[in-house]
N, C-alpha and C positions, 0 to 999 in steps of 0.2 A: 789210605786203607791198609798199606803194608805195615806202617809204623804209626798208628793213630795216637794222638796225644791223650786220649782217654779210651777206655775199653768199648769196643763195639760188640753188640750181641748178635746182630744180623744185618745183612745187606740184601736188598731186593732190587737188582738192576732192572730198570725199565728202558728198553731201547732195542737196538739191533743186535744181531748175532755177534758182531765184533765187540761191542760193549760187554755183552754177557760173558764172552770168552775171556776178555781182559780181566773182568772182576773175579771170575772163578780162578784165574791163574794167580792173581796177586793178593786177594783178600786173605786176611789172617783170622777170619771168623766165618761162621756158616753163611752160605749164600742160597737164597731161593731163586731158582731160575724161572723168570717169567718168560716162558718158552715161545718158540715159533709156532705158527699155525700149520699150514699144509693139511687142510681138513678134507675129508672124503665123504661122498654120498654114494651108497650102493642102492641101485634101483633093482629090486627083486622081481621075479616072475609074477608075484602076486601083488604088485604095486598098483595103487590108484594113480594112473598116469597124469591126470590133471594135478593131483596133489604133488606128485614128483616134480612136475614142471614148475609149480609155484614155489616149492621149497628150494629148488636149485637156483632159480632166478633171484629169489630173495637172498639166499646165501652168498651169491656171487656179486650182486650189484648194489645191495643196499648200503654197504660201506666197505669199499675195497681195501682201505688202509687198516682195517681191524684184523687182529689175529684170529678172530672167530669167523672170518670170511671163508667161503668155499673155494677150493682150488682144483679138486679132482672129482670126476663123476665116473663111477663104474656101473656099467649096464649089463644085466644078465644076458648071456647069449640067447637064451630061449624066451626072452621077454615078448609077450604077445604084442602085436602091432608095433614092433620095435622100430622099423624104418619110419613109420608115421610119427611115432613119438620123437625120434631123433630129429626129424625135419622140423617139427614144431619147436623143439628145444633150441635148435640152431637159430631159427627165425626169431624166437623170443630174445635170445642172448644178443643177436645182431642188432636188435632195436636199441640195446644199451651199448653198442659199439664194443662188444666183447670179442677179443681174438680167441678163436677156437682151434685148439690142437687136438689131434686124435692119435691113438696108437695104431700099429700096423693092421690090427684086426678090423678097424673102422676106417681105414684109409680110403680116400676118394669121395667122402661125403661132401656134397656141395657146400661151399662156404667155410670149409675147414682146411687145415694144412697138417701134414704129418709132423709129429714131434721130432725134435733133433736129438735122438739118443735117449737111453734109459735114465740119464741124470735128471731129466725133466721131472720124473716122478718124485724126486726129492725136493723140488723147488717150492718155496712159498712165494707166490707171485706178487701179492700186494698191488695188484694192477687189474685192469680189465682184460683178464686172460684166464683161460680155463682149459683143462685137459680132460677129454672124454675117452674112456677105454672100455673094453669088453672083457668080461670074465665068464667062465663056463658055469660057475655056481657060487653059492654062498661061501663055501670053504675057501675057494680061491680069492674071493673078495676080501675075506678076513686076512688071509695070508698077505695079500697085496698091501692092505692098509697097515698091517703090523710091520711090514718091511720098509715101506716108504713114508708113512705118515709121521707127523710131528708129535704124536702122543697127546694132542690137544682135544680135538672133537671129531666124532665120526657118526654118520647117520645111516640108518636103513629105512627105505621106503617099502613097506609091505603091509598087507592085510592079514598075514599069517603070523599069529602070536608066537608060535613055537620057533619059527625062523627068527623073529625079532629077538626073542630071549637068547637064542643061540648066538646071534650076532653080538648082542650087547655084552654077553658074558665073555666071549672069546676075543673081542677087539680090545687092544691095550691102549686105551685113551683116557684122558682125565674126565671127559664127558662123552657119553654115548646117547644117541637119540633114536627114537622110533617115531617116524612120521612127524618130524619137527625140524626146524631150521637150526643149523649150527650157530647162527647169530645170537642164540639165547645164552651161549656160554659167556656169562658176564656177571660180575659181583652184584650189581644192582638187580638184574633180572632174577638172580637166584636168591634174592632177599638178604644179602649179606651187608647191605649198606654200601658205603664208598669202597670201590675196588682198589686194592693195592697192587695186585698182580694176578695173572693166571698161570699157575705153576704146572709144568709138565714133569716135575720131579715126583717121586713117589713118597718121599718123606720130607718134612713132617706133615705137609698139607699138599693136596693135589687138586688142581682145578682153580676156580675163582677163590681169592683169598680176601677175607675181611679182617678188621682189626682183631676180632676174637680168635683168629687163627695164628696170631703172632705172639700169643702168650704161652707160658708153660705152667706146670703145676708147682705148687708150694704147699708142703704139708705142715699143719699146725698141730702138734701133739702135746696135750696137757695131761699131766699125771699127778699122782699123789703117792709116790714111792714105789710104784709098780716095778717088778723085775721079771726077767725071763730066764 
């Protein structure tokens, strides 16, 4: 890749963070980063709690090795029936043998353990493991996701359309969801055919990438003596 025998137009590394970092360091052509996950769900005060439960369990347990799997859950401090919801969520995740961590604001919930330092917020688990935290409001949820998330996928669960629009506009991720699982971030699911990567770069293509996103423009200009 550093001294190829023929010209390379583009490299799309598919693998872990070490492979991606190696390719970015040594490649002599453009690289599309098929990035890490570390995806978040925010459960808003206006959320349908059964919907939230279903989306979280699906996002975490349906395929733990996928980059679109769920790693972090943010719950609004003022969520109605919050304790009841958290108990049901913990019980549901435990049925799938998910290890449940919490931040200090939710410390002491039965069946959970306190996270080991702030660095955990940055981790993509790729395992039966999840972190549940509490935020005061939507603004803080967006700030948390933009600080720690992988820029891959983020979800808001709410019946409030204005809050959903605010969240989806403000969150800096390749795919943002309103009342749907992060597991849909996939080339096939998005109708792009065979997926080559899910890019967390902003140029030249972001999110799921199909073959049509690996081409560039070529202008054919035919004239008959025109001048400018």
